[in-house]
N, C-alpha and C positions, 0 to 999 in steps of 0.2 A: 089401728096399728100404732104402737109406741115406737118412736125412733130415738136412740141414744147415741150421743156423741162423746168422744173422748179426745181431749186436747192436752198436749204437754205444754206446761208454761214454765217460764224462767223468770221467777220473781226477783225483785231487787232486794237488797239487804234489808231495807226498810219494810218491804212487803213480807219478807220472811219472818221478821219479828212479829208483825200483825197476825200472819197466819198461825205463828207458834202460840201467840196469846189466845187466838180464837180456839184452836184445838184445846188448850189447856182450860179455858173458861167453859167450854161446852162439856168436857169431861167433868170438871169440878161441879157444874150445876147438875148434870145427870146424877152424880153420886149423892149430892145434897138432897135433891128431890126424891130420890129413891129411898134414901135413909129416913127422911121425914115421913114418907108414905108408910114405911114399914113400922115406924114407931106409932103412928096414928092408928094403924090397923090393929096393932097389938093391944093398944089402949082402949079404943072404941069399937073395933070390928067394922069400921066404916073406911071408905076409900077417901083419902085427902085430896081435895082439888087445889094443888098448889100450882103457882105460875112463876115464871122468871122474875116478874116485877116484884114478887114478894121477897126476893133476895138481894136486889140491887142496893137497898139502903144499907144493909149489913155488910155487903161485899161490893163496894163501889167500883171495883175493878171490872166488874161485869159490864159497866157502862162503856168500856173502851173497845168493845167488839161489836160485830154485827148483831143487831137485836133480833133479826130474822133467823140467824143461826141458833140463838138461844130459843126462840119460839118453837123451832123444829125439835129441840131437845125435849121439850115438854110433849110434843106430839108422839115422838118415838117412844118415850117412856110410858105415855098413857096407853099406846097401843100394845106395848110388850106386857104391861101390867094387866090389862083387860084380857089379853090372849091367855094369860096363865089362869085367871079365874074362869074363864070359859072352858079351857082345856088344859088341865095341869101337865098334860104330856109336852106342851109347848115349852115348859121350863119357866122357873121364876127369873125375872130380870136380874142380871148380874152386875156388880159394880164394875166400872171401867178402870182398868189398871193403866198407870202412866207408861209402864214398860211393856205390856202385853196386849194393849189395845191399839186398833188402827187409827192413826191420825187422820180424822176426817170430819166434816160437818156438812150439813144441808142448809142452803139459803134459797131465796126466791127471787124471781123477776119482778120488779116493781112496775105496776100499772100495765104489764103486758107489752111494753115498748122497749129490747136490748139495744142504743143511739150511737151514731158514728160521725166523724168528721169527713165531709166530702172532699177528700185529697185527691188532687190531680197527680197521679204517680208518674205519668210520662213527663209532665212538666218539672216535677221534682228531681227525677233522675238527670234531666238535662241541665237545669240551672244549678244544682248542687254537685254536679259531676259524679254522681253515683253510679252511672251507667246502668246496666241491667240488674244490679244487685237489689235495687229497690222494687223493681217489678218482679223479680224472681221469688219474692216472699209470698206471692199469691194473695196479697191483701185484696186486690181488686176482685179476684175471683171469690174470695171469702164474703166480701161485701154484697156481691150479686146473689150468691147462695143464701145469705142471711136475709136478704130482701124477699127472695122467693119463698123461703120457708115460713117467714112471718106472714106474708100475704096468704100463704096457704092455710095458715092458722087463723086468718081473720085479724091479724095484728098489724102494726105499723112500724116501719123503720124510720126513725127521725134522722135526717141528714142535716148536719150543720154546715152553713155556706162555707166554702173554702176560704173566703176572704175574712171570715170571723177571726179577730186576733186572739185566738185561745192561748197562744204562747206568750205574747206580749202584755196581756191583760193581767192585772193583780187580781187573784180570786178573793182577796180580803177587802180592798178598798176601791177596786174598779179602775184604778189609774192604768193607762196604756203607755208602755215604753215606746219611744220612737225608734230605737234600734235594740236588737237582741241577737247577739252572736250565737252561732250554732254550738260553739265551744262552751257556752255559759250553761252548764248543766244544773246549776242551782239558781232559782229565781230569787232575786232580791229587790224588795221595793222600799221607797222612802218611808212608808208607813210602819215598817218593821217586819213585814212578812218576809219569811225566808223558807223556802221549800224546794223540794225536787222540781225541776222544770216540768217534767212530764205530768206529775201529779197536780201541779198548778194548772196546767192546760186541760187536764181531764176534768177537773172540778168546773172550769169555766165552760166546757162543752156540755157537762151535765146540766148546769144551771140555764144555759141558753136553750137547751132542749126543753126543759120544764117551761121556760117562758113561751116557746113556740107552741107547746101543747095547750097552754092556757090562754094564748092570745085570741 
């Protein structure tokens, strides 16, 4: 039995830009690969085995987005292309239009492990005076369900120690700040690193999880 989940997300402006780039790059790559397949077939009557890596040198902007999203572009195109030759009624793959195609892409879970920070939600609500607002977002329930579902699939939920300084640590040089106010939404380090506070913390959490998995 396959189970699907649908989540509504509220990306930051920076994330919106990255999503837009990924949508555009996936659409661009799909059209380029399809066009080259058509040209090769007309010329040699053979199926062209092209991959995303073949286009990154000529179009370096493809390196700025999720490589797994681009890899899935290839898989989707190959499937559509083969379906047509197996059964013409399936229809020949169509070029994707910027204005008439749905903005979407497919990526993958890496190493089968989706990681979280082991946050004490009750303590956070008390020490930061957030009241019930922090607990009402259902994060604790989500974490428990995630743990259960991963265990069901034979996978592992990696929990980062709540005392790990994910927010105070510089994801570039590793230096840890003594103090970091909640109002400081941009992380700035003496090494020159300057980025969104939450993104900096997310990178630190990811790297700590990788360390734990290989320890």
